[in-house]
C-alpha positions in Angstrom: 0.0 0.0 0.3 1.0 3.6 -0.5 2.9 4.8 2.3 1.1 8.3 2.1 -2.5 6.5 2.2 -1.3 4.6 5.1 -0.1 7.8 6.8 -3.6 9.3 5.9 -5.4 6.6 7.3 -3.4 6.3 10.8 -4.0 10.1 11.0 -7.8 9.8 10.6 -7.7 6.8 13.0 -6.2 9.3 15.7 -8.2 12.2 15.3 -11.3 10.5 15.2 -10.5 8.7 18.5 -9.5 12.3 20.0 -12.8 13.7 18.8 -15.1 10.9 20.5 -13.2 11.2 23.5 -13.2 15.0 23.8 -16.6 15.1 22.8 -18.6 12.1 24.7 -16.2 11.1 27.4 -14.5 14.1 28.8 -17.9 15.3 30.3 -19.0 12.0 32.1 -15.7 10.3 33.3 -12.9 11.5 35.6 -10.1 13.8 33.8 -7.5 10.8 34.0 -9.3 9.1 31.5 -8.8 11.7 28.5 -5.2 11.1 28.3 -5.2 7.8 28.4 -7.6 7.6 25.6 -6.0 9.9 23.4 -2.5 7.8 24.2 -4.4 4.9 22.9 -5.8 6.6 20.0 -1.9 7.5 18.8 -1.0 4.1 19.5 -3.8 2.8 17.4 -3.1 5.3 14.6 0.6 4.4 14.6 0.3 0.4 14.6 -2.4 0.7 11.8 0.0 3.0 9.8 2.9 0.5 9.9 0.5 -2.6 9.5 -0.7 -0.8 6.1 3.0 -0.2 5.3 3.6 3.2 6.1 6.8 4.9 8.3 4.2 5.6 11.2 4.9 9.0 11.6 1.4 10.5 11.6 2.5 13.9 10.7 2.2 14.9 7.1 4.8 17.2 6.8 7.5 14.7 8.3 6.2 12.1 5.9 6.2 14.2 2.8 9.8 15.4 3.8 11.3 12.2 4.2 9.2 10.2 2.0 
């Protein structure tokens, strides 16, 4: 798979988890849960990106510069 497409999919997963965590979970759970969910989203985004054949930067500027 194209490395840029893998980076894009990983970034979409990461941003989606952040948006869900901030919108739905931040008001109902303790504040310690939010950073844990954001860290899990980062882990999942990098994992999916590397699994699809990308370098796992999750930063479009770095991916284009080093690509």
